[in-house]
MINUKE-390013 format. One record per residue (C-alpha): x, y, z. Coordinates in steps of 0.05 Angstrom, whole numbers. Example, Ala and Ser with C-alpha at 12.3 -4.5 7.8 and 13.67 -1.06 7.14 Angstrom:
// MINUKE-390013
+--------+--------+--------+
!   east !  north !     up !
+--------+--------+--------+
!    246 !    -90 !    156 !
!    273 !    -21 !    143 !
+--------+--------+--------+
This chain:
// MINUKE-390013
+--------+--------+--------+
!   east !  north !     up !
+--------+--------+--------+
!   -572 !     52 !     -4 !
!   -526 !     83 !    -56 !
!   -479 !    142 !    -55 !
!   -515 !    208 !    -57 !
!   -463 !    247 !    -94 !
!   -485 !    290 !   -151 !
!   -432 !    280 !   -204 !
!   -428 !    353 !   -224 !
!   -424 !    376 !   -152 !
!   -371 !    324 !   -136 !
!   -330 !    347 !   -196 !
!   -338 !    419 !   -175 !
!   -315 !    401 !   -105 !
!   -249 !    372 !   -131 !
!   -238 !    433 !   -175 !
!   -249 !    477 !   -114 !
!   -196 !    439 !    -75 !
!   -146 !    449 !   -131 !
!   -153 !    524 !   -126 !
!   -126 !    524 !    -54 !
!    -52 !    538 !    -46 !
!    -16 !    471 !    -43 !
!     35 !    492 !      8 !
!    -17 !    506 !     63 !
!    -54 !    440 !     54 !
!      9 !    399 !     43 !
!     40 !    423 !    108 !
!    -24 !    399 !    144 !
!    -13 !    331 !    111 !
!     57 !    324 !    139 !
!     99 !    356 !     84 !
!    156 !    403 !    104 !
!    177 !    467 !     71 !
!    249 !    462 !     48 !
!    293 !    518 !     73 !
!    362 !    488 !     64 !
!    378 !    536 !      8 !
!    346 !    596 !    -24 !
!    331 !    558 !    -88 !
!    290 !    509 !    -47 !
!    246 !    560 !    -13 !
!    173 !    541 !    -23 !
!    190 !    470 !    -44 !
!    165 !    412 !     -2 !
!    192 !    346 !     21 !
!    163 !    285 !     55 !
!    209 !    226 !     66 !
!    247 !    216 !      2 !
!    196 !    254 !    -40 !
!    208 !    326 !    -61 !
!    159 !    369 !    -99 !
!    155 !    440 !   -125 !
!     86 !    473 !   -123 !
!     68 !    524 !   -177 !
!      6 !    561 !   -200 !
!    -19 !    532 !   -265 !
!    -68 !    565 !   -312 !
!   -129 !    531 !   -280 !
!   -105 !    505 !   -213 !
!    -47 !    498 !   -165 !
!      0 !    442 !   -187 !
!     63 !    407 !   -163 !
!    121 !    375 !   -199 !
!    169 !    323 !   -170 !
!    241 !    346 !   -176 !
!    276 !    286 !   -144 !
!    252 !    218 !   -168 !
!    178 !    201 !   -163 !
!    127 !    240 !   -125 !
!     65 !    217 !    -87 !
!     32 !    156 !   -117 !
!     91 !    146 !   -164 !
!     70 !    208 !   -203 !
!    117 !    262 !   -228 !
!     65 !    317 !   -227 !
!     -5 !    329 !   -200 !
!    -51 !    370 !   -156 !
!    -68 !    374 !    -82 !
!   -119 !    318 !    -94 !
!    -62 !    270 !   -111 !
!    -26 !    289 !    -47 !
!    -90 !    275 !     -8 !
!   -101 !    208 !    -42 !
!    -29 !    188 !    -25 !
!    -41 !    209 !     48 !
!   -110 !    180 !     57 !
!   -108 !    119 !     12 !
!   -169 !    130 !    -32 !
!   -206 !    185 !    -69 !
!   -264 !    180 !    -19 !
!   -219 !    188 !     41 !
!   -180 !    242 !      5 !
!   -244 !    282 !     -3 !
!   -258 !    275 !     71 !
!   -187 !    296 !     88 !
!   -190 !    357 !     44 !
!   -259 !    377 !     71 !
!   -231 !    375 !    141 !
!   -171 !    417 !    122 !
!   -211 !    469 !     83 !
!   -271 !    471 !    130 !
!   -321 !    452 !     76 !
!   -378 !    402 !     75 !
!   -394 !    346 !     27 !
!   -431 !    367 !    -36 !
!   -486 !    319 !    -15 !
!   -513 !    304 !     53 !
!   -505 !    244 !     96 !
!   -556 !    211 !    136 !
!   -553 !    208 !    210 !
!   -594 !    202 !    273 !
!   -586 !    218 !    346 !
!   -555 !    168 !    392 !
!   -574 !    201 !    457 !
!   -626 !    251 !    435 !
!   -689 !    264 !    473 !
!   -752 !    269 !    431 !
!   -724 !    294 !    365 !
!   -750 !    356 !    332 !
!   -789 !    331 !    273 !
!   -796 !    398 !    238 !
!   -753 !    412 !    177 !
!   -682 !    417 !    203 !
!   -639 !    478 !    202 !
!   -572 !    444 !    200 !
!   -511 !    469 !    161 !
!   -519 !    482 !     88 !
!   -471 !    446 !     42 !
!   -419 !    485 !      4 !
!   -462 !    466 !    -56 !
!   -530 !    492 !    -36 !
!   -598 !    483 !    -66 !
!   -613 !    414 !    -38 !
!   -676 !    394 !     -1 !
!   -668 !    351 !     61 !
!   -710 !    298 !     95 !
!   -746 !    315 !    159 !
!   -727 !    282 !    224 !
!   -786 !    233 !    219 !
!   -768 !    216 !    147 !
!   -697 !    201 !    166 !
!   -718 !    157 !    224 !
!   -765 !    118 !    178 !
!   -709 !    109 !    127 !
!   -661 !     88 !    182 !
!   -707 !     32 !    204 !
!   -724 !      7 !    134 !
!   -690 !    -59 !    123 !
!   -653 !    -56 !    189 !
!   -664 !    -77 !    261 !
!   -642 !    -35 !    320 !
!   -586 !    -72 !    356 !
!   -598 !    -93 !    428 !
!   -550 !   -123 !    478 !
!   -548 !   -198 !    463 !
!   -558 !   -192 !    388 !
!   -506 !   -218 !    340 !
!   -454 !   -166 !    320 !
!   -444 !   -148 !    246 !
!   -377 !   -166 !    213 !
!   -358 !    -92 !    213 !
!   -347 !   -101 !    288 !
!   -337 !   -175 !    301 !
!   -282 !   -180 !    250 !
!   -246 !   -118 !    276 !
!   -232 !   -143 !    346 !
!   -299 !   -129 !    378 !
!   -323 !   -190 !    416 !
!   -382 !   -162 !    453 !
!   -410 !    -94 !    471 !
!   -430 !    -66 !    539 !
!   -499 !    -37 !    552 !
!   -477 !     34 !    536 !
!   -481 !     15 !    462 !
!   -551 !    -14 !    467 !
!   -595 !     17 !    412 !
!   -539 !     63 !    387 !
!   -539 !     30 !    318 !
!   -578 !    -19 !    275 !
!   -559 !    -80 !    234 !
!   -587 !    -89 !    164 !
!   -629 !   -152 !    157 !
!   -592 !   -176 !     94 !
!   -553 !   -231 !    130 !
!   -535 !   -184 !    186 !
!   -482 !   -154 !    142 !
!   -483 !    -79 !    151 !
!   -477 !    -36 !    213 !
!   -522 !     25 !    206 !
!   -504 !     84 !    251 !
!   -554 !    139 !    265 !
!   -528 !    210 !    270 !
!   -557 !    273 !    300 !
!   -555 !    347 !    286 !
!   -582 !    407 !    325 !
!   -627 !    464 !    303 !
!   -614 !    537 !    319 !
!   -646 !    529 !    388 !
!   -602 !    470 !    406 !
!   -656 !    417 !    397 !
!   -632 !    351 !    368 !
!   -663 !    321 !    305 !
!   -650 !    258 !    264 !
!   -607 !    281 !    206 !
!   -589 !    216 !    171 !
!   -549 !    152 !    178 !
!   -486 !    117 !    155 !
!   -480 !     44 !    131 !
!   -413 !     10 !    142 !
!   -391 !    -58 !    118 !
!   -328 !    -99 !    112 !
!   -304 !   -124 !     44 !
!   -352 !   -178 !     18 !
!   -291 !   -219 !     -5 !
!   -215 !   -217 !      4 !
!   -183 !   -160 !    -35 !
!   -248 !   -121 !    -43 !
!   -257 !    -52 !    -13 !
!   -298 !    -38 !     48 !
!   -349 !     17 !     39 !
!   -392 !     68 !     73 !
!   -454 !     98 !     45 !
!   -503 !    151 !     68 !
!   -577 !    163 !     65 !
!   -602 !    205 !      8 !
!   -622 !    278 !     20 !
!   -595 !    280 !     91 !
!   -547 !    324 !    130 !
!   -480 !    315 !    164 !
!   -484 !    302 !    239 !
!   -454 !    263 !    297 !
!   -466 !    195 !    328 !
!   -465 !    191 !    404 !
!   -480 !    149 !    465 !
!   -505 !    163 !    534 !
!   -460 !    159 !    595 !
!   -467 !    173 !    669 !
!   -489 !    244 !    685 !
!   -428 !    288 !    693 !
!   -380 !    235 !    666 !
!   -326 !    252 !    615 !
!   -344 !    255 !    542 !
!   -297 !    225 !    490 !
!   -295 !    251 !    418 !
!   -275 !    201 !    363 !
!   -278 !    199 !    287 !
!   -324 !    139 !    281 !
!   -369 !     94 !    322 !
!   -319 !     37 !    313 !
!   -264 !     81 !    343 !
!   -310 !     97 !    402 !
!   -324 !     23 !    413 !
!   -250 !      7 !    408 !
!   -233 !     62 !    457 !
!   -284 !     35 !    507 !
!   -257 !    -36 !    501 !
!   -185 !    -14 !    511 !
!   -206 !     32 !    568 !
!   -238 !    -25 !    606 !
!   -196 !    -85 !    585 !
!   -126 !    -55 !    583 !
!   -128 !      7 !    626 !
!   -177 !    -24 !    676 !
!   -210 !     43 !    686 !
!   -268 !     46 !    734 !
!   -312 !    102 !    757 !
!   -369 !    134 !    719 !
!   -386 !    109 !    649 !
!   -361 !    158 !    597 !
!   -403 !    179 !    537 !
!   -380 !    182 !    465 !
!   -389 !    229 !    406 !
!   -365 !    207 !    337 !
!   -357 !    265 !    289 !
!   -362 !    267 !    213 !
!   -330 !    317 !    167 !
!   -372 !    379 !    164 !
!   -407 !    364 !    231 !
!   -354 !    390 !    280 !
!   -400 !    445 !    305 !
!   -452 !    393 !    323 !
!   -399 !    356 !    364 !
!   -387 !    422 !    401 !
!   -462 !    430 !    412 !
!   -464 !    359 !    440 !
!   -407 !    376 !    487 !
!   -444 !    438 !    509 !
!   -505 !    396 !    528 !
!   -460 !    348 !    567 !
!   -427 !    405 !    606 !
!   -495 !    433 !    625 !
!   -508 !    365 !    657 !
!   -444 !    368 !    697 !
!   -389 !    342 !    651 !
!   -322 !    373 !    669 !
!   -276 !    332 !    624 !
!   -273 !    328 !    548 !
!   -225 !    279 !    515 !
!   -208 !    288 !    441 !
!   -188 !    219 !    415 !
!   -187 !    231 !    340 !
!   -138 !    197 !    292 !
!    -65 !    213 !    297 !
!    -60 !    242 !    227 !
!    -72 !    307 !    190 !
!   -147 !    298 !    187 !
!   -151 !    278 !    260 !
!   -111 !    338 !    282 !
!   -157 !    383 !    240 !
!   -219 !    354 !    274 !
!   -187 !    363 !    342 !
!   -167 !    435 !    327 !
!   -237 !    454 !    303 !
!   -271 !    423 !    363 !
!   -223 !    453 !    413 !
!   -231 !    521 !    380 !
!   -307 !    514 !    384 !
!   -304 !    496 !    458 !
!   -258 !    555 !    472 !
!   -307 !    602 !    438 !
!   -363 !    577 !    483 !
!   -318 !    586 !    543 !
!   -303 !    658 !    521 !
!   -378 !    670 !    514 !
!   -391 !    641 !    583 !
!   -433 !    583 !    558 !
!   -383 !    531 !    581 !
!   -350 !    537 !    649 !
!   -276 !    555 !    648 !
!   -259 !    495 !    692 !
!   -280 !    445 !    638 !
!   -216 !    408 !    620 !
!   -204 !    392 !    547 !
!   -146 !    347 !    527 !
!   -123 !    305 !    468 !
!   -105 !    231 !    477 !
!    -72 !    196 !    418 !
!    -90 !    124 !    400 !
!    -61 !     76 !    450 !
!      9 !     47 !    443 !
!      8 !    -28 !    438 !
!     71 !    -70 !    437 !
!    115 !     -8 !    433 !
!     79 !     15 !    369 !
!     37 !     78 !    363 !
!    -24 !     69 !    320 !
!    -61 !    117 !    275 !
!   -130 !    102 !    303 !
!   -164 !     67 !    361 !
!   -188 !      7 !    322 !
!   -118 !     -6 !    296 !
!    -96 !     -5 !    369 !
!   -151 !    -54 !    388 !
!   -132 !   -101 !    331 !
!    -59 !    -99 !    354 !
!    -82 !   -115 !    424 !
!   -121 !   -175 !    399 !
!    -61 !   -199 !    360 !
!    -18 !   -191 !    422 !
!    -68 !   -232 !    461 !
!    -66 !   -287 !    409 !
!     10 !   -291 !    410 !
!     10 !   -294 !    486 !
!    -43 !   -349 !    487 !
!     -5 !   -388 !    434 !
!     61 !   -382 !    471 !
!     30 !   -404 !    538 !
!     -1 !   -465 !    505 !
!     67 !   -490 !    481 !
!     61 !   -474 !    407 !
!     18 !   -443 !    353 !
!    -55 !   -457 !    356 !
!   -111 !   -442 !    307 !
!   -131 !   -369 !    308 !
!   -195 !   -365 !    349 !
!   -258 !   -341 !    316 !
!   -286 !   -275 !    342 !
!   -333 !   -287 !    400 !
!   -398 !   -251 !    385 !
!   -449 !   -240 !    440 !
!   -505 !   -291 !    445 !
!   -558 !   -279 !    393 !
!   -627 !   -259 !    415 !
!   -684 !   -285 !    374 !
!   -734 !   -228 !    384 !
!   -733 !   -158 !    410 !
!   -779 !    -98 !    404 !
!   -768 !    -54 !    344 !
!   -755 !     11 !    381 !
!   -725 !     77 !    360 !
!   -649 !     82 !    369 !
!   -617 !    113 !    429 !
!   -672 !    149 !    466 !
!   -653 !    197 !    521 !
+--------+--------+--------+
């Protein structure tokens, strides 16, 4: 699969971001408004960087007034601030979408992780900020999802996206919640789901994730063509808590740390991983869970500006449903930051899992009397055959 961005729409999206007042977005990215003197009012600082926003002829701009600014630049736009915060132009787009409440100019492909029989009629999911696109039906998305991929079952080999990021094996809750592409078992393919106006789930698209093919190369994600934004989710015990994360890998990492480190027992929780532009679908998923008895919602998004934006939108959506009487007032919603490991707070749950694995390695090495070769990840035993079923049925 290849990126589905239309170049003109992508360019228009960046230009739209540049029209937003820099101060509002920069503050959400951790910048502080300087108020030490009148001449500094409206100027921003972050660490040793100081910038002065101003309205240019075509967009909001900023200029560094004390050394270099973000990315070593002396001037730029809000896009440059987001790149410095997120690390890449792709992640910067996602961050800015979350902060401005907009969707990608092209859809993503997703499919339901715990959906009952999906609605196969043309979906009525959210329109992109750049309208005029036609979208695949639920059945078309499911067919595309299964093309060149095999639905993962407990006992299958894990793709490098997981096995090389601290995941040794997966419990049954993740059975059939994703697929693995058949090209050397390289890509993890995650189905995502959306809901129509009547609350019925439908397959909306999917997301491919892979690790760098070689040292120094970039990892990537890619989405199905002509699909919509949505959420990935798992089943849990009826009435058990639901945990909201930003990616399936974060959900898997949370589950591993929950059971290995916290030693939590009790009912098996369920997970919802949200994409930018699909927050309302996460809220609809939560609504369905509460109607089945769930009384606890845990927001476990990243501990950064984008993660806080996701959390705020989802919490606001839940509160609106409480105000409307659709969710009981006694449903508890709380935010839990990524776990602290070795006295260090981490930005996301997979970083915390990787730190936990490194801590395990150091402990094992010390107890053995000296350094030992770093152990290879321990994938689950590989099954040779399994039925080619649809992902994550209810």
